[in-house]
C-alpha positions, 0 to 999 in steps of 0.5 A, a space after each residue: 500500500 502506498 497511500 490512503 484517503 480518509 473522509 470522516 463523513 461528518 466533520 462537525 462531530 469527528 474530533 480526530 480519527 486513528 486508523 490501524 490494522 488487525 490481523 488477529 480477529 480480536 477487533 472483529 470479536 469485540 464488534 460482535 459483543 453487542 448488536 450496535 455498529 462498532 465497539 466503545 473504548 480506546 483499548 482495542 487489543 489486537 490492533 496496531 499501526 503498520 511498522 513506522 507508518 502513522 495513519 489518521 485524520 484531524 480537522 484540517 488534514 488533507 484527505 490524500 496521504 501519499 507516503 512518497 518513498 514509504 510503502 508497506 505490505 497488507 496481508 490477506 485477511 487483515 482488518 482495518 480498525 477505525 477509531 473515531 473520537 467524537 464531539 457531542 452536538 446536542 442532537 442525533 447525528 449520522 456518520 458515514 466515514 470512508 477509507 480509500 486505499 492506493 496500492 503499488 506493485 513495487 514492494 517496500 524498500 524503505 525502513 520507516 520508524 516513528 518517534 513521538 515527543 509528548 508530555 502527558 502530565 499536563 495540568 493547567 490552572 484556570 486563568 494561566 496565560 502561559 503554560 509550557 510543556 517540553 520533551 526531547 529524544 536523542 536519535 541513536 542512528 542516522 535517519 531522515 525525517 520525512 513527515 511531521 504530525 503535531 497534535 494538541 487541542 483547543 488552548 495550545 497557542 505556540 508549537 515548536 519542534 526542532 533538532 539540536 545537531 551534535 555540533 550544537 546547531 539548531 534546525 527547525 522541524 516545525 513551527 506554528 505560532 498560532 495553533 488552531 485545532 480546526 486546521 491540523 495536518 500532516 506535514 511532509 518535508 519537501 526534501 528529507 531532513 537528514 539528521 545524524 546520530 546523536 541529534 536531540 529532537 526537542 518539542 516545546 508547546 505553550 498553552 493559554 488557559 486564560 479568558 483572553 484566548 478566543 479559542 478557549 472552550 471554557 467560559 470562565 476558564 477551568 483547570 485542564 488536565 491531559 486527556 483524550 476528550 476535547 475538554 482535556 488537552 494533549 500535546 505531541 509531535 510525531 515524526 516519521 523517519 527513514 532509517 538506512 537499513 533494517 538493522 538501524 530501524 530495529 535499533 531506533 524502534 527498540 530504543 524509542 520503545 523504552 522511552 515510550 514505555 516510560 512516558 506512558 507509565 508517567 502518564 497513567 501514574 499522573 492520571 491516578 493522582 487526580 482520578 484515583 479510581 480510574 480502573 483503565 489507568 491501572 489496567 494500562 499500567 499493568 500492560 506497561 509493567 508487564 512489557 518491561 517484565 516488572 512482575 510485582 507492579 504488573 500484578 498490583 495494577 491488574 488486581 487494582 483494575 479488577 478491584 475497581 471493575 470486577 467485570 473487566 474481562 481484559 484485566 482478568 485475562 491478563 492477570 490469569 496469563 501472568 499466573 499461567 506464566 508463573 506456574 500458578 495454574 489454579 489461580 490462572 484457571 480461576 481468572 479464566 473461569 471468571 471471565 467465561 462466567 461473564 462472557 462465555 464466548 471470550 475466545 482468549 479465555 477459552 484458549 488460555 484455559 486450554 493451556 492451563 488444562 494442557 499443562 495439567 495433563 488434561 488433554 481432552 479438556 484442553 482440546 474442548 477449550 481450544 475448539 470453543 476458542 475457534 468457535 468464538 473466533 475462527 481467525 485465531 492462529 494461536 488457538 489453531 496451533 494449540 489444538 494442533 499441539 494437543 492432537 500431536 500429544 495424542 498421537 494424531 499427527 494428521 489432524 495436528 498438521 491440519 491445524 498447523 496449516 490452518 494457523 499458517 493460512 491465517 498468519 503466514 509469519 506465525 513461527 510456532 505453527 511453522 516449527 510444529 508443522 515442520 516437526 510433524 512432517 519430519 516425524 511422519 517422513 522418518 516413519 513412513 
């Protein structure tokens, strides 16, 4: 895919939109949980941005997003997931968004990466005329900046993003002296901006929360925190880079990933200081600490999320998975069973309960759970693979191979299925 075009359909009420892809089927499963179109919330689970490519729309964005030298592969069976942040108008509204895709026969030959500068600790007192946030990041590789996407809400006034080169010279990447939420855009550089390793990327945003700001939506002004709604504020600048090769791209993605993880931990911890019973912040902190293998913190935040929202199937599923990894099988089974009492069609809970039974040597019970997972979500390569492993353990190699093949048909890059299928084929060849 070389470009896309997005029309929100109702610009009056669409705050902004994010477009992602999902090859897991999980978003499709969430959509089936009620008869209404789509599903609510910002925690989706199976979606992701294509590597190094940010897809979205904000008011003022030009409709066609040509990517220039960047193209990316779109695998068969992949779902597009559209996340719309909506503004109330006080009356019923109709929305019919549309997405056009532009393809190319040339395979990707570039190595795109994303770097996002942001500050999620925004807390602007009512009436404060000048409130500044800043962030910075040091590039670990040589890279070319090709696209810049700034984002803030209504009371941001001055937006700056620049690079400080290793020799101390400053190079502007973006300057908007009078920010207007209704005129946002992606900015593609006429020529790639070459930045050497050791360059410091810096962001500085200034906000005016006084009555003198004609774009302040609050009369009189009120205290404003960081948040996703239009009444809150955000402040970020996303830069798209091209690395010289895939090794450099991996270095940048891994290095920036550590910063991004810590940034989000700071954001959610900050939210808990003024919204202490926010179960979603605890849930997201559980995800973040688990990704950095901080087991005590992850357990604590999942348990807090469940305490605040006992019917949170996502928090219970993730807590159960942590117990499973720790060998605490009975506790894991307890969490998955509770999930299934809330939602009997939860495919992840069925799959994971099957893993518990498998580790306990209960192969028949495990197979039943994997089959139930596939009944709820037929596009679930992990469940196909796990069911194949169960048949292999029973000695039924023909049925095992069939499930591994189905898993690979769903996800050609699913390495675990590929390894198991290779082992089954080798065993059968050696014994024929």
